[in-house]
VOFIPA-806749 format. One line per field, with one value per residue: residue number from 1; residue in three letters; y negated, x, z of N, C-alpha, C, O, CB in turn. Coordinates in nm, 4 decimals. Each point is the difference from the previous one (the first is absolute). Glycine has a CB too. Layout:
drenmi: c(NUM,...)
tordren: c(ALA,...)
n.v: c(Y,...)
n.u: c(X,...)
n.w: c(Z,...)
ca.v: c(Y,...)
ca.u: c(X,...)
ca.w: c(Z,...)
c.v: c(Y,...)
c.u: c(X,...)
c.w: c(Z,...)
o.v: c(Y,...)
o.u: c(X,...)
o.w: c(Z,...)
cb.v: c(Y,...)
cb.u: c(X,...)
cb.w: c(Z,...)
END
This chain:
drenmi: c(1,2,3,4,5,6,7,8,9,10,11,12,13,14,15,16,17,18,19,20,21,22,23,24,25,26,27,28,29,30,31,32,33,34,35,36,37,38,39,40,41,42,43,44,45,46,47,48,49,50,51,52,53,54,55,56,57,58,59,60,61,62,63,64,65,66,67,68,69,70,71,72,73,74,75,76,77,78,79,80,81,82,83)
tordren: c(MET,SER,VAL,GLY,THR,ASP,ASP,LEU,VAL,ASP,ASP,VAL,MET,ARG,ALA,GLU,PRO,ARG,THR,ILE,ARG,VAL,PHE,LEU,ALA,PHE,GLN,MET,GLY,CYS,VAL,GLY,CYS,PRO,LEU,SER,CYS,PHE,HIS,THR,VAL,THR,ASP,ALA,CYS,ARG,GLU,HIS,HIS,ILE,ASP,ARG,ASP,ALA,PHE,LEU,ALA,ALA,LEU,ARG,ASP,CYS,THR,GLU,HIS,ASP,PRO,ASP,GLN,TRP,GLU,PRO,ALA,PHE,ARG,ASN,ASP,ASN,ALA,GLY,GLU,GLY,SER)
n.v: c(5.8385,0.1908,-0.3449,0.1799,-0.2294,0.0700,-0.1919,-0.1747,-0.2153,0.1139,0.2662,-0.1619,-0.1676,0.2455,0.1797,-0.2309,-0.2765,0.0515,-0.0518,-0.3099,-0.0091,0.1171,-0.2313,-0.2151,0.1062,-0.0470,-0.3319,0.2452,-0.2593,0.3399,-0.1883,0.0140,0.1607,0.0219,0.1774,0.1579,0.1813,0.0208,0.0396,0.3188,-0.1259,-0.0503,-0.2570,-0.1385,0.0322,-0.1337,-0.2596,-0.0630,0.0523,0.2825,0.1573,0.1822,0.0657,-0.2451,0.0659,0.2993,-0.0692,-0.1928,0.2204,0.1981,-0.2053,-0.0440,0.3015,0.0723,-0.2227,0.0451,-0.1820,-0.0745,0.0299,-0.1325,-0.2411,-0.0173,0.1763,-0.0299,-0.3270,0.0050,-0.3000,0.1885,0.1020,-0.2369,0.0407,-0.1333,-0.1424)
n.u: c(-6.6211,0.2799,-0.0077,0.0295,0.1433,-0.3195,-0.1222,-0.1873,0.1992,-0.2837,0.1148,0.1836,-0.2329,-0.2045,0.2049,0.1010,-0.2401,0.3125,0.0510,-0.1081,0.2902,0.1291,-0.1326,0.1190,0.2988,0.0102,-0.1234,-0.2563,-0.2084,-0.0739,-0.1931,-0.2555,0.1296,-0.3104,0.2838,-0.0982,-0.1667,0.2868,0.2500,0.0806,0.0953,0.0991,-0.1749,0.1153,0.3032,-0.0425,-0.1335,0.2388,0.2838,-0.0838,0.2931,-0.2717,0.1868,-0.0951,-0.3072,0.0157,0.1389,-0.2424,-0.2235,0.1403,0.0348,-0.3108,-0.0751,0.2095,-0.1271,-0.2360,-0.1649,0.1488,0.3023,-0.0259,0.2230,-0.0168,0.2785,-0.0410,0.0323,0.2874,-0.0302,-0.1103,-0.3250,-0.0351,0.2840,-0.2233,-0.2588)
n.w: c(2.6565,-0.0449,-0.0923,-0.2831,-0.1276,-0.0394,0.2636,-0.2060,0.1532,0.0753,0.1273,0.1973,0.1190,0.0544,0.1638,0.1960,0.0835,0.0719,-0.3313,0.0763,0.1298,-0.2824,-0.1682,0.1965,-0.0066,-0.3219,0.0270,-0.0923,-0.0767,0.0971,0.1845,-0.2439,-0.2732,-0.1425,0.0043,0.2872,-0.2207,-0.2013,0.2110,0.0173,0.2589,-0.2986,-0.0383,0.2528,-0.0782,-0.2822,0.1175,0.2031,-0.2010,0.2238,-0.0369,-0.1368,0.2416,0.1778,-0.0445,0.0868,0.2749,0.0784,-0.0499,0.1927,0.2367,0.0110,0.0326,0.2508,0.2298,0.1879,-0.2497,0.2812,-0.1439,-0.3128,0.0515,-0.3267,0.1683,-0.3325,0.0357,-0.1769,-0.0174,-0.2467,0.1103,-0.2194,-0.2100,-0.2009,0.1743)
ca.v: c(-0.0077,-0.0126,-0.0957,0.0341,-0.1055,-0.0023,-0.0366,-0.1338,-0.0937,-0.0135,0.1246,-0.0011,-0.0973,0.0450,0.1196,-0.0379,-0.1466,-0.0583,-0.0239,-0.1366,-0.0822,0.0285,-0.0783,-0.1407,-0.0190,-0.0019,-0.1150,0.0483,-0.0528,0.1086,-0.0012,-0.0767,-0.0159,0.0889,0.1036,0.1022,0.1279,0.0561,0.0101,0.0952,-0.0576,-0.0279,-0.1176,-0.1187,-0.0304,-0.0531,-0.1338,-0.0922,0.0120,0.0583,0.1325,0.0957,0.0964,-0.0696,-0.0283,0.1271,0.0407,-0.0856,0.0460,0.1278,-0.0293,-0.0613,0.0969,0.1093,-0.0468,-0.0571,-0.1335,-0.1039,-0.0147,-0.0172,-0.1355,0.0060,-0.0095,0.0241,-0.1244,-0.0699,-0.1327,0.0005,0.0919,-0.0649,-0.0714,0.0081,-0.0060)
ca.u: c(0.0238,0.1390,-0.0012,0.0871,0.0203,-0.1119,-0.1232,-0.0496,0.0208,-0.1254,-0.0199,0.0945,-0.0449,-0.1281,0.0231,0.0882,-0.0041,0.1206,0.1025,-0.0151,0.1097,0.1203,-0.0145,0.0220,0.1403,0.0778,-0.0515,-0.0753,-0.1349,-0.0919,-0.1169,-0.1070,0.0223,-0.0882,0.0770,0.0463,-0.0687,0.0549,0.1453,0.0618,0.1089,0.1080,-0.0392,0.0064,0.1417,0.0563,-0.0552,0.0501,0.1467,0.0329,0.0608,-0.1066,0.0377,-0.0022,-0.1391,-0.0636,0.0503,-0.0660,-0.1385,-0.0001,0.0394,-0.1166,-0.1074,0.0450,0.0220,-0.1127,-0.0234,0.0221,0.1420,0.0755,0.0366,0.0670,0.1447,0.0604,-0.0005,0.1277,-0.0130,-0.0177,-0.1067,-0.0929,0.0712,-0.0554,-0.1468)
ca.w: c(-0.1442,-0.0408,-0.1103,-0.1118,-0.0999,-0.0941,0.0697,-0.0290,0.1106,0.0732,0.0754,0.1128,0.1002,0.0571,0.0815,0.1122,0.0057,0.0610,-0.1029,-0.0510,0.0533,-0.0782,-0.1230,0.0343,0.0386,-0.1234,-0.0741,-0.1155,0.0035,-0.0365,0.0863,-0.0621,-0.1442,-0.0763,-0.0694,0.0940,-0.0226,-0.1242,0.0110,0.0914,0.0797,-0.0949,-0.0781,0.0856,0.0261,-0.1246,-0.0215,0.1026,0.0046,0.1304,-0.0068,0.0270,0.1035,0.1293,0.0315,0.0315,0.1319,0.0989,0.0102,0.0722,0.1375,0.0625,0.0213,0.0851,0.1365,0.0735,-0.0546,0.1005,0.0284,-0.1242,-0.0407,-0.1306,0.0165,-0.1300,-0.0788,-0.0093,-0.0610,-0.1446,-0.0374,-0.0911,-0.1057,-0.1337,0.0026)
c.v: c(-0.0138,-0.0860,0.0396,-0.1122,-0.0116,-0.0332,-0.1417,-0.0867,-0.0118,0.1239,0.0044,-0.0920,0.0414,0.1215,-0.0313,-0.1525,-0.0642,-0.0233,-0.1402,-0.0881,0.0257,-0.0793,-0.1473,-0.0276,-0.0048,-0.1113,0.0408,-0.0465,0.1027,-0.0004,-0.0921,-0.0203,0.0966,0.1109,0.1138,0.1343,0.0656,0.0236,0.1070,-0.0737,-0.0367,-0.1248,-0.1280,-0.0399,-0.0602,-0.1441,-0.1033,0.0057,0.0466,0.1373,0.1036,0.0951,-0.0635,-0.0274,0.1271,0.0505,-0.0816,0.0409,0.1282,-0.0190,-0.0562,0.1036,0.1122,-0.0399,-0.0551,-0.1437,-0.1127,-0.0249,-0.0225,-0.1464,0.0100,-0.0201,0.0171,-0.1287,-0.0617,-0.1272,0.0036,0.0938,-0.0623,-0.0758,0.0198,-0.0072,-0.1365)
c.u: c(0.1497,0.0024,0.1021,0.0052,-0.1161,-0.1335,-0.0406,0.0121,-0.1272,-0.0281,0.0885,-0.0521,-0.1323,0.0195,0.0809,0.0055,0.1239,0.1110,-0.0101,0.1136,0.1314,-0.0044,0.0288,0.1456,0.0919,-0.0464,-0.0680,-0.1445,-0.1064,-0.1289,-0.1053,0.0142,-0.0919,0.0745,0.0430,-0.0698,0.0455,0.1508,0.0416,0.1048,0.1160,-0.0299,0.0172,0.1447,0.0658,-0.0467,0.0585,0.1516,0.0491,0.0621,-0.1031,0.0345,-0.0028,-0.1438,-0.0743,0.0441,-0.0676,-0.1457,-0.0080,0.0359,-0.1194,-0.1065,0.0386,0.0181,-0.1278,-0.0208,0.0226,0.1477,0.0842,0.0255,0.0775,0.1510,0.0738,0.0203,0.1377,-0.0197,-0.0250,-0.1107,-0.0958,0.0675,-0.0681,-0.1503,-0.0473)
c.w: c(-0.0239,-0.1264,-0.1059,-0.1016,-0.0981,0.0656,-0.0377,0.1250,0.0851,0.0842,0.1240,0.1101,0.0652,0.0916,0.1260,0.0079,0.0620,-0.1011,-0.0584,0.0488,-0.0745,-0.1313,0.0274,0.0367,-0.1221,-0.0940,-0.1303,0.0148,-0.0326,0.0816,-0.0625,-0.1501,-0.0760,-0.0752,0.0924,-0.0192,-0.1310,0.0092,0.0990,0.0831,-0.0923,-0.0817,0.0815,0.0278,-0.1237,-0.0224,0.0962,0.0164,0.1371,-0.0224,0.0443,0.1139,0.1390,0.0431,0.0408,0.1374,0.1100,0.0184,0.0819,0.1461,0.0774,0.0338,0.0956,0.1461,0.0605,-0.0475,0.0997,0.0274,-0.1244,-0.0276,-0.1303,0.0096,-0.1321,-0.0777,-0.0015,-0.0797,-0.1498,-0.0467,-0.1012,-0.1117,-0.1342,-0.0045,-0.0437)
o.v: c(-0.0864,0.0417,0.0312,-0.0948,-0.1060,-0.0019,-0.0881,0.0446,0.0034,-0.0116,0.0428,0.0386,-0.0283,0.0087,0.0598,-0.0599,-0.1144,-0.0735,-0.0467,-0.0849,-0.0881,-0.0604,-0.0659,-0.1039,-0.0669,-0.0071,-0.0641,0.0160,-0.0347,0.0495,-0.1204,-0.0612,0.1176,0.0987,0.1024,0.1035,0.1093,0.0872,0.0108,-0.1166,-0.1057,-0.0845,-0.0987,-0.1185,-0.0940,-0.0862,-0.1164,-0.0648,-0.0543,0.0766,0.0013,0.0278,0.0628,0.0139,-0.0003,0.0523,0.0537,0.0029,0.0136,0.0636,0.0369,-0.0031,0.0692,0.0852,-0.0355,-0.0806,-0.1130,-0.1017,-0.0269,-0.0832,0.0993,-0.0980,-0.0377,-0.0046,-0.0170,-0.0206,-0.0960,0.0306,0.0709,-0.0812,0.1105,0.0045,-0.0251)
o.u: c(0.0657,-0.0494,0.1149,-0.0783,-0.0204,-0.1031,0.0846,-0.0265,0.0074,-0.0467,-0.0431,-0.0045,-0.0222,-0.0623,-0.0217,0.0967,0.0328,0.0945,0.0932,0.0494,0.0859,0.0993,0.0686,0.0549,0.1033,0.0422,0.0163,-0.0595,-0.1027,-0.1028,0.0211,-0.0867,-0.0086,-0.0615,0.0497,0.0535,-0.0455,0.0532,-0.0550,0.0301,0.0610,0.0877,0.0552,0.0334,0.0789,0.0807,0.0181,0.0555,0.0951,-0.0454,-0.0421,-0.0847,-0.0440,-0.0340,-0.0755,-0.0808,-0.0327,-0.0498,-0.0853,-0.0582,-0.0237,-0.0571,-0.0874,0.0287,-0.0948,0.0927,0.0287,0.0362,0.1197,-0.0898,0.0691,0.0530,0.1166,0.0831,0.0625,-0.1061,-0.0557,-0.0078,-0.0587,-0.0644,-0.0421,-0.0585,-0.1204)
o.w: c(0.0579,-0.1047,0.0312,0.0065,-0.0593,-0.0672,-0.0147,0.1116,0.1228,0.1134,0.1070,0.1169,0.1177,0.1059,0.1054,-0.0470,-0.0312,0.0290,-0.0656,-0.0742,-0.0049,-0.0405,-0.0782,-0.0366,0.0025,-0.1154,-0.1038,0.1065,-0.0584,-0.0461,-0.0145,-0.0623,0.0352,-0.0403,-0.0467,0.0396,-0.0338,-0.0687,0.1097,-0.0258,0.0161,-0.0180,-0.0485,-0.0024,0.0103,-0.0349,-0.0358,0.0888,0.0562,-0.0850,0.1156,0.0849,0.0963,0.1175,0.0972,0.0768,0.1058,0.1125,0.0877,0.0879,0.1150,0.1090,0.0522,0.0841,-0.0700,0.0064,-0.0396,0.0592,0.0101,0.0132,-0.0228,-0.0523,-0.0107,-0.0908,0.1046,-0.0590,-0.0532,-0.1189,-0.0818,-0.0664,-0.0343,-0.1082,-0.0045)
cb.v: c(-0.0191,0.1854,-0.2129,0.3351,0.1431,0.1679,0.2421,0.0470,-0.1308,-0.1374,0.0744,0.0076,-0.1509,-0.0956,0.0777,0.2728,0.1356,0.1868,0.2901,0.1136,0.0904,0.2928,0.2301,0.0908,0.1840,0.2534,-0.0737,0.1868,-0.1813,0.0839,0.1660,-0.0499,-0.1884,-0.2909,-0.2777,-0.2854,-0.1961,-0.2038,-0.2511,0.3102,0.2419,0.3288,0.2399,0.1837,0.2815,0.3194,0.2231,0.0895,-0.1265,-0.2035,-0.0972,-0.0437,0.0576,-0.1189,-0.1923,0.0010,0.0110,-0.1914,-0.1194,0.0535,-0.0804,-0.2071,-0.1224,0.0091,-0.0155,0.2294,0.2172,0.1642,0.1701,0.2927,-0.1822,0.0137,0.1244,0.2284,-0.0219,0.2372,0.0126,-0.0864,0.0352,0.0647,-0.0840,0.1268,0.1938)
cb.u: c(-0.2933,0.1135,-0.1883,0.0264,0.2643,0.2262,-0.0263,-0.1325,0.1615,-0.0406,-0.0165,0.1981,0.1394,-0.0569,0.0129,0.0428,-0.2768,-0.1545,-0.0954,-0.2980,-0.1983,-0.0821,-0.2394,-0.2913,-0.1505,-0.0055,0.1641,0.2122,0.1980,0.3007,0.1214,0.0637,0.2510,-0.0931,0.0296,-0.0046,-0.1526,-0.2342,0.0723,-0.0712,-0.1299,-0.0361,-0.2182,-0.2519,-0.0687,-0.0745,-0.2277,-0.2727,-0.0790,-0.1435,0.2738,0.0196,0.1861,0.2574,0.0808,0.0692,0.2543,0.2041,0.0332,0.1197,0.2618,0.1052,0.0070,0.0819,0.3316,-0.0474,-0.1903,-0.2533,-0.1544,-0.0099,-0.0623,-0.2626,-0.1424,-0.1886,-0.3021,0.2346,0.2038,0.2473,0.0779,-0.0904,0.2555,0.2528,0.1135)
cb.w: c(-0.0981,0.2069,0.1260,0.0286,0.0810,-0.0674,0.2055,-0.2863,-0.2618,-0.2942,-0.3200,-0.2735,-0.2470,-0.3103,-0.3139,0.0214,0.0463,0.1827,0.0120,0.0682,0.2294,0.1436,-0.0083,0.1154,0.2138,0.1391,0.2046,-0.1338,-0.0029,-0.0187,0.2220,0.2773,0.0040,0.0171,-0.1100,0.1211,0.1625,-0.0578,-0.1677,-0.1350,0.1869,0.0065,-0.0805,0.1068,0.1571,-0.0632,-0.0457,0.0274,-0.2285,0.1989,-0.0714,-0.3234,-0.2639,-0.1685,-0.2574,-0.3221,-0.2082,-0.1732,-0.3094,-0.2988,-0.1893,-0.2339,-0.2794,-0.2827,0.0124,0.1959,-0.1120,0.0420,0.1864,-0.1031,0.2638,-0.0497,0.2420,0.0885,-0.0469,0.0739,0.2296,0.0993,0.3064,0.2534,0.1610,0.0486,0.1885)
END
């Protein structure tokens, strides 16, 4: 699955369960949230004050690599600022 900004958060996590670790690394409470089936990636980033392009790049990085070897190297100290 190629993740896009208009994809629903729930669809992303169901199609690519390994992306859950990206949501958690960015300190986003989307996992298990009832709004995840209504919010797009853009909506979630706006609500959590996360840079959408950085988050989208991390999601894509996660889905393009071997799940056993992928690590959240993208994470920086201010990824969750304002949450």
